[in-house]
C-alpha positions, 0 to 999 in steps of 0.5 A: 439575491445574486450574492446568495446564489454565488454563496450556494454555488461556492458551497456546492463546488466545495462539497463536490471537490471534497467528494472527488478528493475523498474518492481517491483514498482507499482503506487499509490497516496496519497490524501490530503483532506485539500488541495484537492490534489493527489500526485503520488508515487511508492510502492512495495508489498510483501506477507507472511504467519505465523500461519494461518495469511496472511500478505501483506506489502506495502513499500510506497516511497517518491514521490520526494526523493525516500526513503521508507517513509511509511509502510502499513501492512495488516494482514488477521486473517482467524480464526477471519474473520478479516483484520487489516491494520496498517499504520506506518512511515518507520523510526520505533520507539515509535511514528511511528504508524500513524493509524490502521483500521480493517474490518470483513467479514462473507463470503469471496468473491473477491469483495472489502470490508471495510468501507467508513468512516465518513471523506469520507462521508463528503468529497464527491466522490473524497475522498477515502474510509477509508478502502477498501481491497479485496482478491487477489485470490479464496484461500481467504488468502492474501488481497490487500489494495485498500484504507486506511486512513493514517491520524494521529488521533490527527491531523486535516490533512486527508490523504488517500493512494490508493494502487489499481494499476489497 
């Protein structure tokens, strides 16, 4: 009887742990312009601050294999009124950088800002923006990346990541 109670308690703990871990993942999708396909993926988001710079880091997980595949890092440089977003392969190394985009603002607001981009302009309404970010609060510190171009500049393959979970 005691063994049965312990087994039930372990099962409850494992299920609770899985529920807590699952709540940390957000849903996004990758859009491939060449094939006009949308692929769903999971990602996590974290925030940090250092020397008047606010960083939002996204770990994007492979849609079928589940490993951390892409890192998207948005750095808000308050003194420059600029947001720089970098997309990299999670493996690191010299060739891990995919692309870097940046945008500026005059007056901070909770409205999304960035730029549509020439690829999106030619691709039509199905294509996400080249860069779209927005502040997450009226403190105007950390930003949320909504759309980011994830294309390697030398390739003819056009990939976009949509991280807006709403």
